[in-house]
C-alpha positions in Angstrom: 40.9 -10.1 -39.2 42.7 -9.0 -36.1 41.2 -5.6 -36.3 37.7 -7.1 -36.4 38.4 -9.3 -33.5 39.5 -6.3 -31.4 36.4 -4.5 -32.4 34.2 -7.4 -31.4 36.1 -7.5 -28.0 35.8 -3.8 -27.4 32.0 -4.0 -28.3 31.7 -7.0 -25.8 33.4 -5.1 -23.1 31.2 -2.0 -23.6 28.0 -4.0 -23.5 29.1 -6.0 -20.4 29.4 -2.5 -18.6 25.7 -1.4 -19.6 23.0 -2.4 -17.5 19.3 -1.7 -16.9 17.3 -1.0 -13.7 14.0 -2.7 -13.3 11.1 -2.4 -10.9 7.4 -3.2 -10.5 5.0 -2.5 -13.4 2.2 -1.5 -11.3 2.0 0.7 -8.1 3.2 -1.0 -4.9 0.7 -1.1 -2.2 1.6 -0.7 1.5 -0.6 -0.6 4.8 0.0 2.3 7.2 2.1 1.1 10.1 3.6 -1.9 8.4 6.9 -2.4 6.7 7.3 -2.6 2.9 10.0 -3.5 0.4 10.4 -1.2 -2.6 11.6 -3.6 -5.3 14.4 -2.6 -7.6 17.2 -4.6 -9.3 20.1 -4.3 -11.6 20.9 -6.6 -14.6 23.2 -6.7 -17.6 21.6 -5.1 -20.6 23.1 -7.8 -23.0 21.9 -10.9 -21.4 19.4 -9.8 -18.6 21.6 -11.6 -16.1 22.0 -10.2 -12.6 24.9 -7.7 -12.0 26.7 -6.9 -8.6 25.9 -3.4 -7.3 28.3 -3.6 -4.4 30.7 -1.0 -6.1 27.9 1.2 -7.5 26.1 4.3 -6.2 22.4 3.6 -5.3 20.2 6.5 -4.9 16.6 6.4 -3.7 14.6 9.7 -4.2 11.0 11.0 -4.2 10.3 12.4 -7.6 7.0 14.0 -6.4 8.9 15.9 -3.8 11.5 17.5 -6.0 13.9 14.4 -5.9 14.2 14.7 -2.2 16.7 12.0 -0.9 15.3 8.9 0.6 18.5 6.7 0.9 21.9 6.9 -0.5 24.6 4.1 -0.7 28.2 4.9 -2.2 31.6 3.7 -1.7 30.2 0.4 -0.2 28.5 2.2 2.7 25.1 4.2 3.5 25.5 8.0 3.4 22.4 9.7 4.5 23.5 13.1 5.8 21.2 14.7 3.2 18.2 12.4 3.8 15.0 14.2 4.4 13.9 13.9 8.3 10.9 11.9 7.5 12.9 8.9 6.5 15.5 8.9 9.3 16.0 5.5 10.8 13.4 3.9 8.6 15.3 2.9 5.5 17.7 0.2 4.6 19.2 -1.8 1.8 19.7 -5.5 1.7 23.5 -5.2 1.6 23.9 -9.0 1.5 21.9 -8.9 -1.7 23.7 -6.2 -3.5 26.0 -8.7 -5.1 23.0 -10.3 -6.7 21.8 -6.9 -8.1 19.2 -6.4 -5.6 19.0 -2.7 -4.7 15.6 -2.9 -3.2 14.7 -0.6 -0.2 13.2 -1.5 3.0 11.0 1.1 4.5 9.7 0.6 8.0 6.6 2.0 9.9 4.8 3.2 6.7 2.6 6.3 7.0 0.5 8.4 4.6 3.5 10.8 4.0 5.2 7.8 2.1 2.7 7.7 -0.6 4.1 9.0 -3.8 6.6 8.4 -6.7 9.8 6.9 -5.9 13.0 6.8 -8.3 15.7 4.1 -7.9 18.9 5.3 -9.5 22.0 3.2 -10.0 25.3 4.5 -11.2 28.5 3.0 -12.1 31.8 4.7 -13.5 30.7 4.1 -17.1 26.8 3.9 -16.9 23.8 5.1 -15.1 20.1 4.2 -15.2 17.0 4.5 -13.1 13.5 3.3 -12.6 10.5 5.1 -11.3 7.2 3.9 -9.7 4.5 4.8 -7.3 3.7 3.7 -3.7 0.1 3.7 -2.7 -0.7 3.8 1.0 -3.7 2.2 2.5 -5.1 3.1 6.0 -7.3 0.4 7.6 -10.1 2.1 9.6 -12.2 1.1 12.6 -14.2 -2.0 13.2 -17.8 -1.4 12.0 -20.2 -0.1 14.6 -23.9 -1.0 14.4 -26.5 1.1 16.2 -30.2 0.9 16.3 -31.7 4.2 15.3 -35.3 3.5 15.4 -37.9 0.6 16.0 -41.4 0.6 14.4 -43.7 -1.5 16.7 -46.3 -1.7 13.9 -44.1 -3.3 11.4 -41.8 -4.8 13.9 -38.8 -3.3 11.7 -35.5 -1.9 13.0 -33.5 0.9 11.3 -29.9 0.0 11.8 -26.9 2.3 11.1 -23.5 0.8 10.3 -20.6 3.2 10.4 -16.7 2.9 10.2 -14.1 5.5 10.4 -10.6 6.3 9.3 -10.0 4.5 5.9 -7.9 5.5 3.0 -8.9 5.2 0.1 -12.5 4.9 0.5 -13.6 1.3 1.5 -16.8 -0.7 0.4 -19.5 -1.1 2.9 -22.2 -3.9 2.6 -24.9 -5.5 4.6 -25.0 -9.1 4.2 -26.9 -12.2 5.5 -25.5 -15.5 6.7 -25.2 -16.8 3.1 -23.2 -13.6 2.2 -25.9 -12.3 -0.1 -25.6 -8.5 -0.5 -28.6 -6.7 1.0 -27.1 -3.2 0.6 -29.6 -0.9 -1.1 -28.9 2.8 -2.1 -25.6 4.6 -2.0 -23.1 4.7 0.9 -22.6 7.9 2.8 -18.9 8.9 2.8 -17.2 12.0 4.4 -13.5 12.7 4.1 -11.7 14.2 7.0 -7.9 14.8 7.2 -7.3 12.4 4.2 -9.3 9.7 5.8 -12.7 8.5 4.9 -15.6 7.8 7.3 -18.5 5.6 5.7 -21.9 4.6 7.0 -25.1 3.1 5.7 -28.6 2.6 7.0 -30.5 -0.7 6.7 -34.0 -1.7 7.8 -34.5 -5.2 8.9 -37.4 -7.2 10.6 -37.2 -8.2 14.2 -37.0 -12.0 13.2 -34.1 -11.3 10.9 -31.9 -9.2 13.3 -29.6 -12.1 14.1 -29.2 -13.0 10.4 -27.5 -9.8 9.0 -24.1 -8.1 9.6 -22.1 -5.3 8.2 -18.9 -5.7 6.5 -16.3 -3.0 5.4 -13.5 -4.0 2.9 -10.6 -2.4 1.3 -8.7 -4.8 -0.8 -7.8 -7.8 1.1 -8.5 -6.1 4.3 -12.0 -7.0 5.8 -13.7 -5.8 8.9 -17.2 -6.8 10.0 -19.7 -6.7 12.9 -22.9 -8.5 13.6 -26.1 -6.9 15.2 -25.6 -7.2 19.1 -28.6 -8.8 20.9 -28.2 -6.3 23.7 -28.8 -3.4 21.3 -32.0 -5.0 20.0 -33.2 -5.9 23.5 -32.5 -2.5 24.9 -34.4 -0.6 22.1 -37.4 -3.1 22.7 -37.4 -2.3 26.4 -37.2 1.3 25.8 -40.2 1.2 23.5 -42.1 -1.2 25.7 
């Protein structure tokens, strides 16, 4: 009976030392120029409760860059002498949260370079586990610019061009009326330059409706829009008079 109790105690001790590392199921999304938190945590394998990571080694690397070092914590302090230059001064752990198993990494001033696959590795004296996930970086482009390309006096119709530059990935462009009905017809012209997308679309509108339409460019929750400027319409009318 005693031997059974001892075995059960040893099993309990062994399980209590084992843990798992968890992170986001889907890719995290960050906006260029902003700060982002790369979520990662440690918890007991047996009962899923949080586990202190204060005395563990925490290593953040980029899997897609040959496991290049992003951030390292060991012996209760950050040790980033081998950190790749692009991350210098931009990474930090939430040290006050390590006791709660929070090993998330804060990354400041996000750029397109930061897009890729990250690995969060946690190591104790007896156990080691990691979790990998991807970061997608969005770049918000310019406010749409509407220009008048042509005016037909006979039909009293304007040919308008809406364009916006510097997006990543490619955004959606729409012409809308005041009730937000989509007036866009045909495909959007898109051109990629230096990893960024420029988009544009032409739209024909009657003179009486020029103050009823506007151009909107969206990427996820980011929206930029512009209405037709009366000065542009007047200028074209005066030029053709």
